[in-house]
N, CA, C and O of each residue as an XYZ file, in Angstrom:
716
protein
N       0.838     -1.182      0.000
C       0.000      0.000      0.000
C       0.889      1.254      0.000
O       1.847      1.342      0.769
N       0.574      2.190     -0.840
C       1.303      3.461     -0.916
C       0.776      4.379      0.183
O      -0.432      4.588      0.292
N       1.688      4.933      1.006
C       1.233      5.775      2.118
C       0.542      7.047      1.643
O       0.903      7.627      0.619
N      -0.443      7.457      2.399
C      -1.127      8.729      2.171
C      -0.428      9.781      3.023
O      -0.164      9.550      4.203
N      -0.133     10.917      2.443
C       0.434     12.023      3.205
C      -0.577     13.155      3.149
O      -0.734     13.826      2.129
N      -1.258     13.351      4.270
C      -2.276     14.396      4.345
C      -1.956     15.464      5.389
O      -2.446     16.592      5.319
N      -1.110     15.078      6.372
C      -0.737     16.027      7.425
C       0.772     15.979      7.608
O       1.358     14.926      7.859
N       1.379     17.147      7.476
C       2.835     17.289      7.582
C       3.149     18.190      8.767
O       2.553     19.257      8.912
N       4.073     17.770      9.608
C       4.587     18.656     10.645
C       5.919     19.173     10.151
O       6.839     18.400      9.885
N       6.018     20.487     10.029
C       7.278     21.133      9.657
C       7.862     21.730     10.930
O       7.278     22.639     11.520
N       9.013     21.220     11.352
C       9.666     21.677     12.579
C      10.736     22.691     12.240
O      11.545     22.473     11.338
N      10.744     23.807     12.964
C      11.732     24.839     12.697
C      12.281     25.428     13.981
O      11.573     25.588     14.975
N      13.555     25.744     13.929
C      14.198     26.492     14.994
C      14.487     27.903     14.526
O      15.151     28.673     15.219
N      13.984     28.242     13.345
C      14.102     29.564     12.737
C      15.541     29.958     12.402
O      15.878     31.142     12.396
N      16.377     28.978     12.127
C      17.735     29.266     11.693
C      17.753     29.776     10.265
O      16.709     29.869      9.619
N      18.932     30.104      9.775
C      19.055     30.671      8.432
C      18.579     29.712      7.346
O      18.208     30.159      6.261
N      18.579     28.415      7.607
C      18.133     27.436      6.616
C      16.651     27.123      6.665
O      16.176     26.282      5.901
N      15.903     27.783      7.551
C      14.475     27.484      7.712
C      13.673     27.580      6.410
O      12.895     26.670      6.121
N      13.829     28.638      5.618
C      13.060     28.693      4.366
C      13.417     27.547      3.415
O      12.547     27.035      2.710
N      14.671     27.148      3.391
C      15.125     26.048      2.532
C      14.383     24.759      2.901
O      13.892     24.048      2.025
N      14.308     24.468      4.186
C      13.637     23.258      4.657
C      12.131     23.377      4.453
O      11.479     22.408      4.063
N      11.576     24.559      4.714
C      10.136     24.763      4.552
C       9.697     24.451      3.123
O       8.604     23.927      2.911
N      10.531     24.767      2.155
C      10.176     24.512      0.759
C       9.974     23.016      0.491
O       9.181     22.644     -0.374
N      10.686     22.162      1.226
C      10.470     20.715      1.087
C       9.105     20.328      1.652
O       8.390     19.526      1.051
N       8.745     20.889      2.793
C       7.418     20.622      3.353
C       6.345     21.121      2.394
O       5.336     20.451      2.174
N       6.569     22.295      1.831
C       5.613     22.873      0.891
C       5.497     22.013     -0.369
O       4.396     21.825     -0.887
N       6.610     21.496     -0.861
C       6.589     20.629     -2.036
C       5.753     19.371     -1.776
O       4.950     18.964     -2.616
N       5.952     18.767     -0.609
C       5.144     17.589     -0.251
C       3.663     17.951     -0.145
O       2.797     17.214     -0.617
N       3.387     19.090      0.480
C       1.993     19.519      0.641
C       1.318     19.727     -0.707
O       0.169     19.329     -0.897
N       2.020     20.344     -1.636
C       1.458     20.556     -2.977
C       1.212     19.222     -3.680
O       0.146     19.001     -4.255
N       2.205     18.338     -3.627
C       2.113     17.057     -4.330
C       0.964     16.200     -3.806
O       0.261     15.553     -4.582
N       0.779     16.199     -2.498
C      -0.224     15.333     -1.886
C      -1.468     16.074     -1.410
O      -2.347     15.480     -0.786
N      -1.544     17.367     -1.703
C      -2.647     18.205     -1.230
C      -2.823     18.032      0.279
O      -3.924     17.788      0.773
N      -1.709     18.165      0.989
C      -1.677     17.968      2.433
C      -1.616     19.312      3.153
O      -1.328     20.346      2.550
N      -1.890     19.277      4.437
C      -1.756     20.478      5.255
C      -0.424     20.437      6.004
O       0.146     19.372      6.238
N       0.051     21.621      6.371
C       1.304     21.746      7.101
C       1.012     22.350      8.477
O       0.377     23.398      8.596
N       1.487     21.669      9.492
C       1.446     22.178     10.861
C       2.871     22.635     11.170
O       3.781     21.807     11.220
N       3.080     23.923     11.375
C       4.407     24.448     11.677
C       4.581     24.446     13.194
O       3.712     24.923     13.923
N       5.706     23.908     13.664
C       5.962     23.874     15.104
C       7.363     24.377     15.411
O       8.324     24.095     14.696
N       7.442     25.130     16.500
C       8.727     25.614     17.005
C       8.748     25.342     18.504
O       7.863     25.788     19.235
N       9.756     24.611     18.955
C       9.896     24.331     20.379
C      10.663     25.449     21.067
O      11.675     25.929     20.555
N      10.183     25.850     22.209
C      10.793     26.927     22.975
C      11.145     26.357     24.348
O      10.263     26.150     25.182
N      12.423     26.104     24.581
C      12.854     25.476     25.829
C      12.513     26.358     27.026
O      12.795     27.556     27.012
N      11.909     25.775     28.058
C      11.592     26.558     29.259
C      12.855     26.861     30.066
O      13.913     26.276     29.837
N      12.718     27.782     31.010
C      13.841     28.100     31.893
C      14.200     26.877     32.729
O      13.331     26.094     33.113
N      15.466     26.729     33.000
C      15.890     25.637     33.872
C      15.482     25.974     35.308
O      15.331     27.149     35.644
N      15.303     24.972     36.148
C      14.950     25.248     37.550
C      15.982     26.131     38.261
O      15.625     26.928     39.128
N      17.262     25.988     37.893
C      18.299     26.802     38.518
C      18.115     28.280     38.190
O      18.197     29.131     39.075
N      17.868     28.583     36.928
C      17.673     29.977     36.514
C      16.408     30.533     37.155
O      16.399     31.669     37.629
N      15.346     29.743     37.172
C      14.098     30.176     37.803
C      14.327     30.452     39.291
O      13.800     31.424     39.833
N      15.113     29.598     39.949
C      15.401     29.772     41.379
C      16.145     31.062     41.668
O      15.833     31.753     42.638
N      17.131     31.397     40.837
C      17.891     32.641     41.025
C      16.960     33.841     40.870
O      17.027     34.785     41.657
N      16.104     33.808     39.873
C      15.165     34.914     39.664
C      14.220     35.047     40.862
O      13.934     36.157     41.310
N      13.742     33.921     41.375
C      12.849     33.945     42.540
C      13.521     34.608     43.738
O      12.881     35.365     44.469
N      14.804     34.327     43.943
C      15.541     34.893     45.077
C      15.659     36.412     44.946
O      15.460     37.134     45.923
N      15.977     36.896     43.753
C      16.254     38.316     43.577
C      15.021     39.198     43.430
O      15.039     40.346     43.875
N      13.969     38.702     42.828
C      12.792     39.578     42.645
C      11.531     39.019     43.297
O      10.469     39.633     43.192
N      11.618     37.893     43.953
C      10.458     37.306     44.618
C       9.735     36.340     43.691
O       9.710     36.522     42.474
N       9.156     35.319     44.284
C       8.551     34.246     43.491
C       7.369     34.722     42.648
O       7.288     34.400     41.463
N       6.455     35.482     43.243
C       5.274     35.932     42.489
C       5.652     36.894     41.365
O       5.156     36.777     40.245
N       6.538     37.849     41.674
C       6.975     38.789     40.644
C       7.743     38.067     39.544
O       7.608     38.388     38.364
N       8.538     37.101     39.940
C       9.306     36.314     38.970
C       8.370     35.542     38.033
O       8.572     35.523     36.819
N       7.360     34.916     38.605
C       6.396     34.160     37.780
C       5.710     35.079     36.770
O       5.586     34.736     35.594
N       5.267     36.245     37.233
C       4.578     37.176     36.342
C       5.525     37.725     35.276
O       5.150     37.827     34.108
N       6.742     38.076     35.667
C       7.742     38.567     34.719
C       8.013     37.525     33.641
O       8.038     37.850     32.454
N       8.215     36.278     34.048
C       8.513     35.213     33.087
C       7.303     34.870     32.221
O       7.464     34.520     31.052
N       6.101     34.965     32.773
C       4.900     34.728     31.964
C       4.806     35.768     30.858
O       4.541     35.432     29.704
N       5.026     37.037     31.212
C       4.980     38.105     30.221
C       6.084     37.924     29.178
O       5.848     38.090     27.981
N       7.277     37.585     29.633
C       8.403     37.380     28.706
C       8.110     36.214     27.761
O       8.359     36.320     26.561
N       7.586     35.106     28.285
C       7.240     33.960     27.436
C       6.209     34.344     26.394
O       6.321     33.965     25.228
N       5.195     35.104     26.820
C       4.159     35.532     25.871
C       4.754     36.388     24.760
O       4.405     36.220     23.592
N       5.661     37.314     25.121
C       6.307     38.164     24.112
C       7.150     37.330     23.154
O       7.104     37.528     21.940
N       7.925     36.390     23.713
C       8.777     35.545     22.874
C       7.923     34.673     21.957
O       8.213     34.559     20.766
N       6.886     34.068     22.495
C       6.011     33.222     21.666
C       5.391     34.025     20.525
O       5.340     33.564     19.385
N       4.921     35.230     20.845
C       4.328     36.074     19.808
C       5.363     36.426     18.740
O       5.069     36.389     17.545
N       6.565     36.765     19.174
C       7.631     37.100     18.240
C       7.995     35.906     17.356
O       8.187     36.055     16.149
N       8.088     34.723     17.965
C       8.406     33.517     17.196
C       7.308     33.241     16.178
O       7.602     32.908     15.030
N       6.052     33.373     16.581
C       4.944     33.159     15.650
C       5.029     34.123     14.474
O       4.785     33.727     13.334
N       5.375     35.394     14.736
C       5.531     36.371     13.659
C       6.684     35.988     12.739
O       6.574     36.113     11.520
N       7.790     35.523     13.318
C       8.942     35.133     12.513
C       8.626     33.934     11.636
O       9.036     33.887     10.476
N       7.902     32.964     12.180
C       7.521     31.793     11.388
C       6.624     32.229     10.238
O       6.793     31.773      9.107
N       5.674     33.107     10.525
C       4.793     33.602      9.473
C       5.593     34.342      8.403
O       5.345     34.156      7.212
N       6.551     35.181      8.812
C       7.386     35.918      7.860
C       8.212     34.960      7.018
O       8.345     35.142      5.807
N       8.772     33.932      7.666
C       9.578     32.950      6.941
C       8.721     32.209      5.915
O       9.155     31.990      4.784
N       7.513     31.826      6.306
C       6.615     31.135      5.370
C       6.289     32.033      4.187
O       6.309     31.587      3.040
N       5.990     33.294      4.462
C       5.674     34.232      3.375
C       6.881     34.424      2.452
O       6.724     34.506      1.234
N       8.071     34.495      3.024
C       9.281     34.648      2.232
C       9.526     33.421      1.357
O       9.969     33.547      0.215
N       9.239     32.237      1.891
C       9.502     30.994      1.167
C       8.536     30.760      0.020
O       8.831     29.972     -0.878
N       7.387     31.429      0.031
C       6.398     31.192     -1.026
C       6.252     32.380     -1.962
O       5.214     32.533     -2.607
N       7.285     33.232     -2.049
C       7.158     34.427     -2.880
C       6.850     34.108     -4.330
O       6.174     34.888     -5.001
N       7.330     32.979     -4.826
C       7.052     32.622     -6.217
C       5.675     31.994     -6.391
O       5.204     31.838     -7.518
N       5.027     31.634     -5.292
C       3.695     31.034     -5.340
C       2.922     31.454     -4.096
O       2.876     30.712     -3.115
N       2.312     32.641     -4.129
C       1.584     33.135     -2.960
C       0.482     32.189     -2.483
O       0.070     32.254     -1.324
N       0.005     31.319     -3.361
C      -1.015     30.343     -2.968
C      -0.447     29.304     -2.004
O      -1.205     28.572     -1.369
N       0.871     29.235     -1.891
C       1.503     28.240     -1.040
C       1.088     28.316      0.419
O       1.067     27.297      1.109
N       0.755     29.515      0.899
C       0.366     29.653      2.302
C      -0.937     28.939      2.623
O      -1.229     28.680      3.790
N      -1.719     28.620      1.605
C      -2.986     27.935      1.883
C      -2.761     26.552      2.493
O      -3.668     25.992      3.108
N      -1.570     26.004      2.328
C      -1.273     24.686      2.891
C      -0.926     24.747      4.372
O      -1.003     23.731      5.063
N      -0.542     25.927      4.872
C      -0.174     26.076      6.281
C      -1.449     26.182      7.106
O      -2.194     27.159      7.025
N      -1.671     25.137      7.906
C      -2.890     25.093      8.725
C      -2.708     25.846     10.037
O      -3.551     26.659     10.416
N      -1.601     25.572     10.731
C      -1.367     26.227     12.016
C       0.119     26.520     12.204
O       0.983     25.883     11.601
N       0.383     27.495     13.053
C       1.730     27.795     13.521
C       1.654     27.703     15.041
O       0.905     28.440     15.682
N       2.438     26.787     15.610
C       2.370     26.544     17.048
C       3.747     26.687     17.672
O       4.736     26.154     17.170
N       3.789     27.413     18.772
C       4.996     27.497     19.573
C       4.701     26.741     20.865
O       3.772     27.082     21.598
N       5.501     25.712     21.135
C       5.283     24.878     22.310
C       6.451     25.074     23.269
O       7.615     24.958     22.886
N       6.119     25.372     24.517
C       7.166     25.579     25.511
C       7.615     24.226     26.069
O       7.174     23.779     27.127
N       8.499     23.607     25.317
C       9.116     22.331     25.668
C      10.452     22.259     24.946
O      10.735     23.074     24.068
N      11.261     21.298     25.312
C      12.482     21.052     24.549
C      12.056     20.805     23.101
O      11.035     20.158     22.869
N      12.816     21.308     22.121
C      12.395     21.201     20.720
C      12.022     19.787     20.272
O      11.014     19.620     19.587
N      12.801     18.763     20.636
C      12.465     17.408     20.196
C      11.118     16.971     20.763
O      10.321     16.358     20.052
N      10.855     17.274     22.023
C       9.566     16.902     22.630
C       8.415     17.679     22.001
O       7.329     17.139     21.792
N       8.664     18.955     21.701
C       7.627     19.783     21.071
C       7.254     19.225     19.689
O       6.077     19.159     19.337
N       8.254     18.832     18.923
C       8.019     18.280     17.579
C       7.221     16.986     17.670
O       6.236     16.806     16.954
N       7.643     16.095     18.542
C       6.957     14.806     18.690
C       5.536     14.989     19.211
O       4.620     14.295     18.770
N       5.344     15.927     20.155
C       4.006     16.187     20.683
C       3.092     16.758     19.605
O       1.937     16.350     19.486
N       3.607     17.698     18.823
C       2.812     18.291     17.742
C       2.425     17.230     16.724
O       1.281     17.193     16.272
N       3.366     16.370     16.358
C       3.084     15.307     15.391
C       1.998     14.371     15.912
O       1.114     13.955     15.163
N       2.070     14.047     17.191
C       1.060     13.169     17.796
C      -0.301     13.853     17.817
O      -1.299     13.266     17.398
N      -0.345     15.099     18.306
C      -1.609     15.836     18.406
C      -2.252     16.047     17.037
O      -3.475     15.991     16.910
N      -1.429     16.290     16.012
C      -1.937     16.554     14.657
C      -2.258     15.267     13.902
O      -2.842     15.305     12.819
N      -1.871     14.123     14.482
C      -1.996     12.837     13.784
C      -1.309     12.934     12.428
O      -1.856     12.545     11.396
N      -0.076     13.474     12.467
C       0.690     13.729     11.245
C       1.142     12.430     10.586
O       1.265     11.387     11.228
N       1.382     12.531      9.295
C       1.865     11.402      8.504
C       3.372     11.440      8.328
O       3.992     10.404      8.088
N       3.976     12.627      8.444
C       5.416     12.786      8.258
C       5.881     14.060      8.964
O       5.135     15.034      9.075
N       7.110     14.034      9.432
C       7.754     15.214     10.018
C       8.846     15.650      9.049
O       9.622     14.823      8.570
N       8.907     16.955      8.758
C       9.962     17.512      7.918
C      10.763     18.466      8.786
O      10.215     19.390      9.387
N      12.069     18.231      8.843
C      12.929     19.111      9.631
C      14.305     19.184      9.008
O      14.698     18.296      8.252
N      15.031     20.227      9.319
C      16.359     20.411      8.758
C      17.435     19.915      9.690
O      17.214     19.708     10.883
N      18.596     19.732      9.121
C      19.763     19.373      9.919
C      21.003     19.961      9.262
O      21.095     20.059      8.038
N      21.941     20.344     10.095
C      23.235     20.831      9.625
C      24.231     19.705      9.749
O      24.075     18.817     10.587
N      25.223     19.737      8.943
C      26.265     18.721      9.039
C      27.132     19.037     10.249
O      27.652     20.143     10.394
N      27.270     18.062     11.092
C      28.151     18.173     12.243
C      29.257     17.155     12.018
O      28.973     15.988     11.746
N      30.492     17.566     12.124
C      31.571     16.628     11.841
C      32.370     16.295     13.086
O      32.529     17.107     13.996
N      32.859     15.084     13.087
C      33.769     14.604     14.121
C      34.831     13.795     13.386
O      34.735     13.601     12.174
N      35.815     13.336     14.093
C      36.877     12.568     13.443
C      36.348     11.331     12.731
O      36.883     10.929     11.698
N      35.305     10.730     13.278
C      34.794      9.490     12.698
C      33.778      9.727     11.585
O      33.315      8.766     10.970
N      33.424     10.959     11.315
C      32.491     11.225     10.226
C      31.396     12.165     10.648
O      31.455     12.777     11.715
N      30.391     12.275      9.799
C      29.296     13.207     10.048
C      28.269     12.592     10.988
O      27.965     11.402     10.905
N      27.742     13.417     11.878
C      26.660     13.009     12.760
C      25.575     14.076     12.692
O      25.826     15.210     12.285
N      24.379     13.701     13.092
C      23.269     14.641     13.079
C      23.247     15.466     14.353
O      23.866     15.104     15.353
N      22.525     16.581     14.305
C      22.317     17.367     15.511
C      21.506     16.573     16.517
O      20.780     15.650     16.146
N      21.624     16.923     17.779
C      20.977     16.133     18.825
C      19.457     16.135     18.714
O      18.830     15.113     18.991
N      18.847     17.246     18.319
C      17.392     17.295     18.169
C      16.950     16.338     17.064
O      16.003     15.572     17.242
N      17.633     16.384     15.933
C      17.282     15.493     14.815
C      17.421     14.031     15.219
O      16.560     13.214     14.889
N      18.488     13.693     15.925
C      18.701     12.310     16.368
C      17.559     11.863     17.268
O      17.014     10.773     17.090
N      17.198     12.698     18.228
C      16.115     12.342     19.155
C      14.795     12.143     18.417
O      14.072     11.184     18.689
N      14.481     13.031     17.498
C      13.218     12.915     16.763
C      13.215     11.662     15.897
O      12.241     10.910     15.906
N      14.287     11.427     15.150
C      14.357     10.246     14.280
C      14.191      8.964     15.092
O      13.472      8.054     14.678
N      14.847      8.889     16.235
C      14.814      7.656     17.032
C      13.525      7.472     17.821
O      13.172      6.343     18.164
N      12.814      8.559     18.115
C      11.613      8.449     18.939
C      10.310      8.549     18.149
O       9.249      8.211     18.675
N      10.368      8.999     16.917
C       9.153      9.208     16.147
C       8.564      7.897     15.632
O       9.281      7.061     15.082
N       7.258      7.722     15.813
C       6.603      6.541     15.259
C       6.235      6.714     13.776
O       5.768      5.775     13.131
N       6.452      7.927     13.247
C       6.138      8.193     11.835
C       7.421      8.568     11.101
O       8.417      8.905     11.741
N       7.415      8.515      9.770
C       8.619      8.871      9.013
C       9.056     10.324      9.255
O       8.237     11.216      9.477
N      10.368     10.519      9.203
C      10.963     11.850      9.374
C      11.818     12.130      8.150
O      12.740     11.375      7.841
N      11.510     13.222      7.452
C      12.321     13.658      6.323
C      13.315     14.687      6.844
O      12.933     15.790      7.234
N      14.592     14.318      6.847
C      15.640     15.243      7.256
C      16.198     15.916      6.016
O      16.655     15.256      5.083
N      16.153     17.230      6.021
C      16.646     18.017      4.896
C      18.004     18.585      5.280
O      18.120     19.362      6.228
N      19.001     18.198      4.554
C      20.364     18.685      4.795
C      20.451     20.116      4.301
O      20.244     20.381      3.117
N      20.757     21.038      5.200
C      20.915     22.442      4.834
C      22.343     22.625      4.333
O      23.294     22.347      5.063
N      22.505     23.088      3.100
C      23.861     23.242      2.559
C      24.720     24.171      3.419
O      24.238     25.168      3.957
N      25.989     23.823      3.535
C      26.915     24.638      4.312
C      26.955     26.052      3.741
O      27.078     26.241      2.531
N      26.850     27.031      4.617
C      26.905     28.428      4.200
C      25.641     28.922      3.523
O      25.640     30.009      2.946
N      24.566     28.151      3.579
C      23.318     28.534      2.910
C      22.798     29.859      3.433
O      22.707     30.070      4.643
N      22.465     30.730      2.533
C      21.799     31.994      2.855
C      20.608     32.114      1.927
O      20.737     31.955      0.713
N      19.450     32.393      2.499
C      18.252     32.509      1.684
C      18.304     33.786      0.861
O      18.978     34.752      1.219
N      17.586     33.768     -0.237
C      17.490     34.960     -1.068
C      16.800     36.069     -0.296
O      15.948     35.778      0.543
N      17.129     37.322     -0.544
C      16.426     38.404      0.141
C      14.928     38.296     -0.113
O      14.490     37.954     -1.212
N      14.171     38.586      0.900
C      12.722     38.468      0.810
C      12.146     39.464     -0.187
O      12.450     40.656     -0.156
N      11.298     38.931     -1.079
C      10.566     39.794     -2.011
C       9.116     39.928     -1.551
O       8.296     40.568     -2.210
N       8.816     39.305     -0.394
C       7.426     39.237      0.038
C       6.972     40.458      0.816
O       5.773     40.645      1.022
N       7.916     41.299      1.256
C       7.546     42.412      2.108
C       7.422     41.982      3.558
O       7.091     42.796      4.420
N       7.685     40.704      3.840
C       7.622     40.233      5.221
C       8.801     40.815      5.988
O       9.867     41.053      5.420
N       8.603     41.043      7.278
C       9.714     41.607      8.063
C      10.873     40.648      8.150
O      10.709     39.435      8.021
N      12.052     41.207      8.371
C      13.245     40.377      8.525
C      13.143     39.621      9.844
O      12.467     40.057     10.776
N      13.821     38.491      9.907
C      13.854     37.709     11.127
C      14.634     38.474     12.173
O      15.627     39.134     11.866
N      14.186     38.385     13.391
C      14.914     38.999     14.495
C      15.369     37.914     15.440
O      14.736     36.864     15.543
N      16.459     38.163     16.127
C      16.933     37.178     17.094
C      16.722     37.727     18.485
O      16.596     38.936     18.680
N      16.685     36.834     19.442
C      16.423     37.219     20.833
C      17.724     37.405     21.553
O      17.732     37.732     22.740
């Protein structure tokens, strides 16, 4: 039986290769008339960092400060993902119709990707990887390794070419910002 691909999870950390990888998710979506669920994992503060903040500004103030900061970061990430998607589809503005949702999950990126894939009942995960070298050869990034080994569904790893820089945006979308 030939697999049906109707739901794609596109995982992004918003690196410089994000539009390159997104185009692979978009290509699959066009070919199979599938939807794309975009996910970005946002690692929470470590207990040690949270503890230091609690000591210096108080637990309640710290909680409220971090809640506001998380909300700002999540909103910013959502805007960046939207800008990246718009930039990646400049040659085909209809491409955005395949993007069903953009989700920022406050978890380690590998857990966020796997959770999104499970919740979406996805058929495939598309994510990028950079070449990491060691004396014994190339290895994948730790997030990619965790997702590949833990995912119950196929994972398409897109190798981002060394030194890849995306073309300047013709979409009018804002430039990506870093935190």
